[in-house]
N, CA, C and O atoms as a MOPAC input file, in Angstrom:
PM7 MOZYME 1SCF
protein

 N    -14.71000 1   -10.76000 1   -15.12500 1
 C    -15.05300 1   -10.88300 1   -13.74300 1
 C    -14.13500 1    -9.97200 1   -12.93000 1
 O    -12.92300 1    -9.95000 1   -13.14100 1
 N    -14.71600 1    -9.23500 1   -12.01600 1
 C    -13.95900 1    -8.32400 1   -11.17800 1
 C    -13.52500 1    -9.03400 1    -9.90200 1
 O    -14.32400 1    -9.70000 1    -9.24400 1
 N    -12.27200 1    -8.88300 1    -9.57100 1
 C    -11.73700 1    -9.50200 1    -8.36300 1
 C    -11.77200 1    -8.49400 1    -7.22900 1
 O    -11.20900 1    -7.40600 1    -7.35200 1
 N    -12.41700 1    -8.83400 1    -6.13600 1
 C    -12.49700 1    -7.94400 1    -4.97800 1
 C    -11.30200 1    -8.19400 1    -4.06700 1
 O    -10.92100 1    -9.33700 1    -3.81400 1
 N    -10.73000 1    -7.12000 1    -3.58800 1
 C     -9.56100 1    -7.23100 1    -2.72600 1
 C     -9.95200 1    -6.82400 1    -1.30700 1
 O    -10.65200 1    -5.83400 1    -1.09600 1
 N     -9.49400 1    -7.59400 1    -0.36500 1
 C     -9.74300 1    -7.33200 1     1.03900 1
 C     -9.06900 1    -6.01700 1     1.44300 1
 O     -7.91900 1    -5.78700 1     1.07100 1
 N     -9.75900 1    -5.14600 1     2.19900 1
 C     -9.14100 1    -3.87800 1     2.62900 1
 C     -7.87600 1    -4.09500 1     3.45800 1
 O     -6.95800 1    -3.27700 1     3.40600 1
 N     -7.82100 1    -5.17300 1     4.20900 1
 C     -6.61800 1    -5.46300 1     5.00700 1
 C     -5.42500 1    -5.73000 1     4.09200 1
 O     -4.30500 1    -5.31300 1     4.38400 1
 N     -5.67100 1    -6.42200 1     2.99400 1
 C     -4.61100 1    -6.70500 1     2.03100 1
 C     -4.07900 1    -5.41400 1     1.41200 1
 O     -2.87100 1    -5.24800 1     1.24600 1
 N     -4.98600 1    -4.50900 1     1.07500 1
 C     -4.56200 1    -3.22700 1     0.51300 1
 C     -3.76200 1    -2.41300 1     1.52800 1
 O     -2.78100 1    -1.76000 1     1.17200 1
 N     -4.18100 1    -2.45400 1     2.78500 1
 C     -3.46400 1    -1.72500 1     3.83300 1
 C     -2.06600 1    -2.29500 1     4.04600 1
 O     -1.10600 1    -1.54500 1     4.22400 1
 N     -1.95400 1    -3.61700 1     4.02700 1
 C     -0.63700 1    -4.24200 1     4.17300 1
 C      0.26800 1    -3.92300 1     2.98500 1
 O      1.46500 1    -3.69500 1     3.15600 1
 N     -0.30200 1    -3.90700 1     1.79300 1
 C      0.48700 1    -3.57100 1     0.60000 1
 C      0.97700 1    -2.12400 1     0.67000 1
 O      2.12600 1    -1.83700 1     0.33400 1
 N      0.10800 1    -1.22100 1     1.10500 1
 C      0.50100 1     0.18500 1     1.22800 1
 C      1.57800 1     0.35200 1     2.29900 1
 O      2.51900 1     1.12500 1     2.12200 1
 N      1.43600 1    -0.37300 1     3.40800 1
 C      2.44300 1    -0.29100 1     4.47000 1
 C      3.78800 1    -0.82900 1     3.99300 1
 O      4.83400 1    -0.27100 1     4.32200 1
 N      3.76300 1    -1.91000 1     3.22100 1
 C      5.01300 1    -2.46400 1     2.70100 1
 C      5.67900 1    -1.49100 1     1.73600 1
 O      6.89100 1    -1.28400 1     1.79300 1
 N      4.88700 1    -0.89700 1     0.85100 1
 C      5.45400 1     0.08600 1    -0.07900 1
 C      6.02100 1     1.28600 1     0.66300 1
 O      7.08300 1     1.79200 1     0.30000 1
 N      5.32900 1     1.74400 1     1.69100 1
 C      5.81500 1     2.87900 1     2.46700 1
 C      7.11700 1     2.53500 1     3.19400 1
 O      8.02800 1     3.36000 1     3.27100 1
 N      7.19800 1     1.32600 1     3.72100 1
 C      8.42700 1     0.91000 1     4.41000 1
 C      9.59900 1     0.82900 1     3.43800 1
 O     10.69500 1     1.30200 1     3.74000 1
 N      9.36800 1     0.23200 1     2.27400 1
 C     10.43500 1     0.17000 1     1.26000 1
 C     10.85200 1     1.57700 1     0.85000 1
 O     12.04100 1     1.88000 1     0.75100 1
 N      9.85000 1     2.44000 1     0.61100 1
 C     10.15000 1     3.79900 1     0.16000 1
 C     10.97100 1     4.54700 1     1.21200 1
 O     11.96100 1     5.19800 1     0.87800 1
 N     10.56900 1     4.45700 1     2.46700 1
 C     11.27200 1     5.17500 1     3.53300 1
 C     12.72200 1     4.70300 1     3.64200 1
 O     13.63600 1     5.51900 1     3.75700 1
 N     12.92600 1     3.40600 1     3.60600 1
 C     14.28600 1     2.87700 1     3.70000 1
 C     15.15200 1     3.28600 1     2.52400 1
 O     16.30900 1     3.66600 1     2.70000 1
 N     14.59900 1     3.21000 1     1.33900 1
 C     15.37300 1     3.56100 1     0.14600 1
 C     15.61900 1     5.06400 1     0.04500 1
 O     16.69200 1     5.48600 1    -0.38600 1
 N     14.64100 1     5.87100 1     0.43700 1
 C     14.83200 1     7.32800 1     0.42100 1
 C     15.89600 1     7.73500 1     1.44600 1
 O     16.71700 1     8.61200 1     1.17900 1
 N     15.87800 1     7.10200 1     2.60500 1
 C     16.89900 1     7.38000 1     3.61400 1
 C     18.28700 1     6.98700 1     3.10800 1
 O     19.25800 1     7.71400 1     3.31800 1
 N     18.37500 1     5.85100 1     2.44900 1
 C     19.64600 1     5.41500 1     1.87900 1
 C     20.14300 1     6.41600 1     0.83700 1
 O     21.33600 1     6.71600 1     0.78400 1
 N     19.23900 1     6.92900 1     0.01500 1
 C     19.59600 1     7.94100 1    -0.98600 1
 C     20.17400 1     9.17800 1    -0.29200 1
 O     21.19900 1     9.70900 1    -0.71900 1
 N     19.51700 1     9.63200 1     0.77500 1
 C     19.99300 1    10.82200 1     1.46900 1
 C     21.35600 1    10.60200 1     2.11400 1
 O     22.14000 1    11.54400 1     2.22900 1
 N     21.64800 1     9.39100 1     2.53100 1
 C     22.94300 1     9.08800 1     3.13100 1
 C     24.05600 1     9.18300 1     2.08500 1
 O     25.16200 1     9.63000 1     2.38900 1
 N     23.76100 1     8.76500 1     0.86000 1
 C     24.79900 1     8.70000 1    -0.16800 1
 C     25.04900 1     9.99600 1    -0.92400 1
 O     26.10900 1    10.14600 1    -1.53200 1
 N     24.11000 1    10.93900 1    -0.90600 1
 C     24.33600 1    12.17300 1    -1.65500 1
 C     25.09100 1    13.17300 1    -0.80000 1
 O     25.08200 1    13.08900 1     0.42800 1
 N     25.74900 1    14.12700 1    -1.46300 1
 C     26.54400 1    15.10600 1    -0.72700 1
 C     25.78600 1    16.40400 1    -0.51600 1
 O     25.88400 1    17.00800 1     0.55200 1
 N     25.03500 1    16.84100 1    -1.51300 1
 C     24.28700 1    18.09400 1    -1.37400 1
 C     22.79100 1    17.78000 1    -1.32300 1
 O     22.27100 1    17.03400 1    -2.15200 1
 N     22.12100 1    18.35500 1    -0.34800 1
 C     20.68400 1    18.11500 1    -0.20600 1
 C     19.94900 1    19.38300 1    -0.61200 1
 O     19.76600 1    20.29200 1     0.19700 1
 N     19.52900 1    19.43700 1    -1.87300 1
 C     18.70500 1    20.54600 1    -2.33100 1
 C     17.37300 1    19.98700 1    -2.82500 1
 O     17.15400 1    18.77700 1    -2.78200 1
 N     16.50400 1    20.84100 1    -3.28200 1
 C     15.14800 1    20.42300 1    -3.66300 1
 C     15.16000 1    19.41000 1    -4.79200 1
 O     14.42700 1    18.42200 1    -4.74100 1
 N     15.96800 1    19.63000 1    -5.79700 1
 C     16.01800 1    18.70100 1    -6.92300 1
 C     16.48600 1    17.31700 1    -6.48000 1
 O     15.94000 1    16.30700 1    -6.92200 1
 N     17.48300 1    17.26700 1    -5.62100 1
 C     17.97400 1    15.97600 1    -5.12600 1
 C     16.88800 1    15.25100 1    -4.32900 1
 O     16.76500 1    14.03000 1    -4.42400 1
 N     16.11500 1    15.97700 1    -3.56000 1
 C     15.02400 1    15.34800 1    -2.80200 1
 C     13.94900 1    14.79700 1    -3.71800 1
 O     13.43200 1    13.70600 1    -3.47900 1
 N     13.60500 1    15.53400 1    -4.76400 1
 C     12.58900 1    15.07200 1    -5.71400 1
 C     13.07200 1    13.83600 1    -6.45600 1
 O     12.33300 1    12.86200 1    -6.59200 1
 N     14.29200 1    13.87300 1    -6.93000 1
 C     14.86000 1    12.72700 1    -7.64500 1
 C     14.96800 1    11.51900 1    -6.72200 1
 O     14.64100 1    10.40100 1    -7.11800 1
 N     15.41900 1    11.74000 1    -5.50600 1
 C     15.54200 1    10.64500 1    -4.54700 1
 C     14.20200 1    10.03100 1    -4.19400 1
 O     14.08000 1     8.80800 1    -4.12200 1
 N     13.20300 1    10.86000 1    -3.97600 1
 C     11.86400 1    10.35400 1    -3.64400 1
 C     11.26500 1     9.58500 1    -4.81400 1
 O     10.62000 1     8.55600 1    -4.61500 1
 N     11.47400 1    10.07200 1    -6.02200 1
 C     10.95500 1     9.38400 1    -7.20700 1
 C     11.65900 1     8.05500 1    -7.42800 1
 O     11.01200 1     7.04500 1    -7.70200 1
 N     12.96400 1     8.05200 1    -7.31300 1
 C     13.72200 1     6.81600 1    -7.50100 1
 C     13.37800 1     5.80400 1    -6.40800 1
 O     13.28600 1     4.60800 1    -6.68500 1
 N     13.18800 1     6.26400 1    -5.18100 1
 C     12.81800 1     5.36800 1    -4.09100 1
 C     11.42300 1     4.79600 1    -4.30200 1
 O     11.17900 1     3.63400 1    -3.97500 1
 N     10.50700 1     5.59000 1    -4.84000 1
 C      9.15400 1     5.09700 1    -5.10200 1
 C      9.16600 1     4.01000 1    -6.17900 1
 O      8.50800 1     2.98000 1    -6.03600 1
 N      9.91300 1     4.24600 1    -7.24900 1
 C     10.00600 1     3.23700 1    -8.30800 1
 C     10.67600 1     1.96400 1    -7.79400 1
 O     10.23700 1     0.85700 1    -8.10900 1
 N     11.72000 1     2.12000 1    -7.01700 1
 C     12.42300 1     0.95400 1    -6.46900 1
 C     11.56000 1     0.21100 1    -5.45900 1
 O     11.65100 1    -1.01300 1    -5.36000 1
 N     10.72300 1     0.92400 1    -4.70500 1
 C      9.82600 1     0.27200 1    -3.74700 1
 C      8.80100 1    -0.59900 1    -4.45700 1
 O      8.50300 1    -1.70400 1    -4.00600 1
 N      8.26300 1    -0.10500 1    -5.56400 1
 C      7.31300 1    -0.90400 1    -6.34400 1
 C      7.99500 1    -2.14900 1    -6.89500 1
 O      7.42600 1    -3.24000 1    -6.85300 1
 N      9.20100 1    -1.99500 1    -7.40600 1
 C      9.94000 1    -3.14100 1    -7.93600 1
 C     10.33400 1    -4.12400 1    -6.84200 1
 O     10.31500 1    -5.33400 1    -7.06400 1
 N     10.68800 1    -3.62500 1    -5.67400 1
 C     11.05600 1    -4.50500 1    -4.55700 1
 C      9.85400 1    -5.31700 1    -4.10000 1
 O      9.98100 1    -6.51000 1    -3.82700 1
 N      8.69100 1    -4.68500 1    -4.01500 1
 C      7.48000 1    -5.41600 1    -3.61800 1
 C      7.10800 1    -6.44800 1    -4.67200 1
 O      6.73200 1    -7.57200 1    -4.33900 1
 N      7.21200 1    -6.07300 1    -5.93000 1
 C      6.89700 1    -7.01800 1    -6.99900 1
 C      7.87100 1    -8.20200 1    -6.97300 1
 O      7.46200 1    -9.34400 1    -7.18100 1
 N      9.12100 1    -7.94000 1    -6.72600 1
 C     10.11100 1    -9.01700 1    -6.63600 1
 C      9.86100 1    -9.92700 1    -5.47000 1
 O      9.98700 1   -11.14500 1    -5.59100 1
 N      9.50300 1    -9.34800 1    -4.32600 1
 C      9.20500 1   -10.16100 1    -3.16100 1
 C      7.97800 1   -11.02300 1    -3.39300 1
 O      7.94700 1   -12.19100 1    -3.00400 1
 N      6.96600 1   -10.44500 1    -4.02900 1
 C      5.75700 1   -11.22800 1    -4.31800 1
 C      6.03500 1   -12.34200 1    -5.32200 1
 O      5.45100 1   -13.42200 1    -5.22800 1
 N      6.91500 1   -12.08800 1    -6.27300 1
 C      7.25700 1   -13.12200 1    -7.25200 1
 C      7.97100 1   -14.28900 1    -6.59400 1
 O      7.79900 1   -15.43600 1    -7.00700 1
 N      8.76400 1   -14.01000 1    -5.58400 1
 C      9.51700 1   -15.07400 1    -4.90700 1
 C      8.63500 1   -15.84300 1    -3.94800 1
 O      8.74900 1   -17.06400 1    -3.84700 1
 N      7.74100 1   -15.13500 1    -3.23000 1
 C      6.93000 1   -15.80100 1    -2.20500 1
 C      5.56500 1   -16.25300 1    -2.72500 1
 O      4.86300 1   -16.97600 1    -2.01800 1
 N      5.17100 1   -15.86000 1    -3.91400 1
 C      3.87300 1   -16.22500 1    -4.52200 1
 C      2.70300 1   -15.81700 1    -3.65100 1
 O      1.76000 1   -16.59000 1    -3.48000 1
 N      2.74900 1   -14.57700 1    -3.08000 1
 C      1.61300 1   -14.09000 1    -2.29500 1
 C      1.09300 1   -12.82800 1    -2.89400 1
 O      0.13300 1   -12.25100 1    -2.38200 1

């Protein structure tokens, strides 16, 4: 059986992931000393992975 997801729910999930990503990427930029292309790519990737984990952790705690 296929579960249909409300478009509003998907939009809220995307907004939450974007907010986590922005905060974590900004934190990465604050802590590094040299800002070159490789550091930006690594920071953006690490922030994206951490944002997914943060959302999953929040959902596990709140059961939503």
